[in-house]
N, C-alpha and C positions, 0 to 999 in steps of 0.2 A: 240367526238370532235365538232360535229356540234351543239350539245346542248349548249356547253360552249360558242361557237362563237355567237349563237343566244342570250343567256343570256347577254353576254358581249355587243353586239350591242344594246340590249334593255336598259341596264344600261346607256350606252353612250347617247342614245336618251332621256332617262328620265332626265339625268343630264344636257342636253343641253336646256331643256325647261326653258325659262326665265320667271321669275315672273313679272307680270305687276304691276308697282308701280306709283302712282300719288301723288300729294299733293295739299292742299288747303290752301290759306292764310286766316287764321281765322279772322283776323282783317278786311281785305277788305270784306270778305264774310258778316260779321255781319254789317259792315258799309253800305253795299249796299243792304241788305235784307230789302225789303219794310215793311214786317210785324214788324220787329224789330224797324224800323224807326217810324212806326205808334204807336207801344206800347210806345216807348219813348216819342213821342209827346203827347199822351193821358196822360201819367204819369206826364209830365211837366205841362200840363194844370191843373191837379188835385193839384199838388204841389203849383202852383201859386195861385189857389183858396184858399187853406189852409193857405198860407202865408198872403193873403189879410184878411182872416177871423181872423187870429192870430193878425195881426196888428190892425184891427178894434176893436177887443175885448180888446187888450192892451191899445189902445188909450182911449176907454170908461172907462176902469178901472182906468187909470191914472187921467182922469178928475174927476172921482168919488173920488179918493184919495185926490186930490187937494181940492175938495169941502169939504171933511171930515176934512182936516187940518184947513180950515177956520172955520168950524162949531165947531171943537174941542176946539178952543180957548175960546169959550163961555160956554163950558161944565165943569162940575166938573171933577177932575182928574180921579176919579174912573169910571165915566160914559164914559169918553174919552177912557180909557184903555179897557173897555168892548167892545166898538164900534170898536176900533182898532183891537182887537183880532178877532172879527167877520169878519172884512174886510180881515184880514190876512188869515183866514180860507177860505173865498170865493176866494181869489186870488190863494191859493194853489189848491183848487178844480178846478178852471178854468184852471190853468197850467197843472194839471193832465189830464183833459179832452183833452186838445190840444195835449199833449204828446201822449196820447192813440190814437187819430186820426192820428197823424203822424206815429206812429208805425204800425197801420193798413194799412195805405197807402203804407208804405215801404214794408210790407209783401205782399200786393197785387201786387205791382210792381215786387217784386222778383219772385213771383209765375208765373206771366205772362212772365217774361224773361226766367225763367226755362223752361216754355212750348215752347218758341221760340227756345231755344238751343236744346231741345229734338227733335223738328221737324227737325232742321238742321242736327243733328246727324243721324236721321232716313233716311233722304233724301240722305245723303252722303253714308250711308251703302247700301241703295237700288241702288243707282247709281253704286257703286262699284261692287255689285253683277251682275247687268244687263250688265255692260260693261266689266266684266271679270277681275277686278283688284284684285290682291292678297292683296295689302295694299294701303290705302289712308292715307297719313300722314298729320298732321296739321302743318302749318307754320305761319309766322307772328311773332308778339311780343310774346315771351314765347313759341313759337312752337318748334317742334323738327327738322324742316327742316332748315338747315343753308344755303344750296344751292340746287337748283333744276333747271334742264333744263326747259325752258319755255314750251316746248312740253309736259311736264309732269304736268304742272300747270292746275288744273281742276277748279280753283276758278270761272272764268267767266261762265263756263258751269253750275256749281252748282247754282250760283246766278240766272242765267236765269231760270233754272228749278224751283227753290224756288219761284221766283217772279211770274212766269207764274201760278204756282199752287195757289199762294196766291190771285191772281186777280180773280180766279174763284169763 
């Protein structure tokens, strides 16, 4: 009888153990994480530089095309068609090069953002382990937390940890 009572008390004690659950607002976290902000700024500068390059090349090519149209009037039709075909090929080549640069820039930006997201996830996991959390859920837009008590919101703590580590 004593053994049954001890087992019963142990089961009650185990079932009373509450799991520690917290949540993080993913949108706020990423909006305020300095490394993510820096990656976006760096990417924006590169995009602006590529846009300026594209505009400059396009403008130069348009001027060349206008000059060709004027020059073509004094050429034979056959010669004008040959020159026009060469210009068309050059324009396609330039367009492909610019598109390739754009795709490389997009891929580079995506790789850097994936790295940032990976760091955030690792930090949240490490925080959860050290603080004894059973679960840390993601909230914000598209998150799984529809409501949470402010006391369980870990967003500001995680942002502080991430930004402090990033400064080092």
